[in-house]
C-alpha positions in Angstrom: 98.1 82.1 -3.2 100.7 79.7 -2.3 99.8 76.7 -0.4 100.2 76.7 3.7 102.9 73.7 3.3 105.4 74.0 0.6 107.6 70.8 -0.1 110.4 72.5 1.8 108.1 72.7 4.9 107.4 69.1 4.5 110.8 68.2 4.5 111.5 70.2 7.4 108.8 68.4 9.5 110.0 65.1 8.4 113.6 65.6 9.3 112.3 67.3 12.7 109.8 64.5 14.0 112.8 62.4 15.4 114.0 65.4 17.2 110.3 66.1 18.5 109.8 62.7 19.5 113.2 62.4 21.4 112.4 65.9 23.3 109.0 64.5 24.4 110.7 61.2 25.6 113.6 63.4 27.4 110.7 65.6 28.9 108.8 62.5 30.3 111.9 61.0 31.8 112.9 64.5 33.4 109.4 64.8 35.0 109.8 61.1 36.2 113.1 61.9 37.7 111.6 65.1 39.4 109.0 63.0 40.9 111.5 60.5 42.1 113.8 63.3 43.7 110.5 64.8 45.4 109.7 61.3 47.0 113.3 60.9 48.1 113.2 64.4 49.5 109.8 63.6 51.2 111.1 60.4 52.9 114.5 61.9 53.9 112.3 64.4 55.8 110.3 62.0 57.3 113.4 59.8 58.3 114.9 63.3 60.1 111.7 63.6 61.9 111.8 60.2 63.4 115.3 60.3 64.3 114.8 63.8 66.1 112.0 62.7 67.6 113.6 59.3 69.0 116.4 61.5 70.2 114.2 64.0 71.8 113.0 61.6 74.3 115.6 59.2 74.7 118.4 61.9 74.9 116.8 65.1 75.9 114.3 63.5 78.2 111.3 64.8 76.1 107.7 64.0 77.3 106.4 61.0 75.0 103.5 62.6 73.8 104.7 66.0 73.6 107.1 64.4 71.2 104.6 62.4 69.3 102.2 65.5 68.5 105.1 67.3 67.5 106.0 64.6 64.9 102.3 64.5 63.9 102.6 68.0 63.0 105.6 67.3 60.7 104.2 64.2 59.3 100.5 65.1 58.9 100.4 68.8 59.8 98.0 68.0 62.5 98.1 69.1 66.1 95.7 67.0 67.9 95.7 63.0 67.9 94.7 60.0 70.1 95.8 56.5 69.9 92.5 54.8 70.6 93.4 51.1 72.1 90.5 48.5 71.7 90.2 46.6 75.1 87.8 44.0 73.7 84.6 46.3 73.8 85.8 49.8 73.9 88.1 52.0 72.1 90.2 53.7 75.0 91.7 57.3 73.8 95.1 57.4 75.1 96.3 59.9 76.6 93.0 60.2 78.2 90.9 57.7 80.3 87.9 58.4 78.0 86.5 55.2 76.3 83.8 54.8 73.7 82.2 51.6 72.3 84.0 50.7 69.2 80.9 50.5 66.9 80.0 53.9 67.9 83.5 56.2 66.7 85.7 56.5 63.8 88.7 55.0 65.4 86.6 51.9 66.1 85.6 51.8 62.4 89.3 52.0 61.3 90.2 49.4 63.9 87.2 46.8 63.1 88.0 47.4 59.3 91.8 47.3 59.3 91.5 50.6 56.8 91.8 54.3 57.1 88.8 56.0 57.4 88.0 59.6 57.2 85.5 60.9 60.0 82.9 63.4 58.9 79.8 64.8 60.6 77.8 64.1 57.1 79.0 60.4 56.8 77.3 58.0 58.7 79.2 55.0 58.0 82.3 56.7 59.4 80.5 56.9 62.8 81.7 60.7 63.6 80.7 60.9 67.3 80.2 64.7 68.0 79.8 63.8 71.9 82.9 61.7 71.9 85.0 64.9 70.8 83.1 67.3 73.3 84.3 64.7 76.0 87.9 64.7 74.6 87.7 68.5 74.8 88.6 68.8 71.0 86.9 70.9 68.4 86.7 68.2 65.6 85.5 69.0 62.3 86.8 66.0 60.8 89.3 63.3 61.4 91.5 60.6 59.9 91.9 57.2 61.8 94.1 54.3 60.6 94.9 51.1 62.1 97.8 51.2 64.9 99.6 48.2 65.3 102.1 46.9 68.1 103.5 43.3 68.4 102.4 42.8 64.9 99.0 42.9 65.5 96.3 45.8 65.0 95.7 47.0 68.8 93.6 49.9 67.9 93.6 53.1 65.8 95.2 56.5 65.6 93.1 59.2 65.0 94.2 62.5 63.6 91.9 65.6 64.5 91.5 68.1 61.4 94.5 67.0 59.7 95.5 69.7 57.2 97.1 67.2 54.6 94.5 65.5 52.5 96.6 63.0 50.9 98.2 60.7 53.5 99.7 57.6 52.0 99.8 53.8 53.8 103.8 54.4 53.9 103.7 57.5 56.0 100.9 56.1 58.3 102.8 52.8 58.8 106.0 54.7 59.6 104.2 57.1 62.1 102.6 54.2 63.7 105.9 52.7 64.2 107.2 55.7 65.8 104.2 55.6 68.3 104.8 51.9 69.1 108.3 52.3 69.7 107.7 55.5 71.9 104.8 54.1 73.9 105.7 50.6 74.1 103.1 47.9 75.0 102.0 50.1 78.6 100.6 53.1 76.3 101.4 55.1 79.2 
């Protein structure tokens, strides 16, 4: 017939309250530290990929497109990509000679609106163009296109074909775009 809490229990809870609060604060702080460490590790990994890619091309004579494709896999877990350059009317899908009107493709939408666009067959707004991918000889189930800058201006879009990562932030896109611009220069050959 005793109460669930007696006076000793109340005193114990009262004396433990600051300790519980400090433990919760410490837990939150440690969680943030772990997230920061994880971010630093990811950034370091990307910088190593950039350095290795540049070294492979400049020192070892690796083909630029092969190096970009390898870096694309490291950055986005993606094997196929194109850099679609705007020529005033069409998007030219480098490294091929295939062109598409900018208003009829996902890369053109990303270029035109200067934003990241997921290309999916069921989404009419993204301009998923099945016949373009057939012409490019890729089995594209979905794609991700984001603006590509050279010389400080948007020159086209980088389109990743079937990337396995779904969380691709702007910082990663910018770093990869800079790597591509560095390797390909203004000639895009």
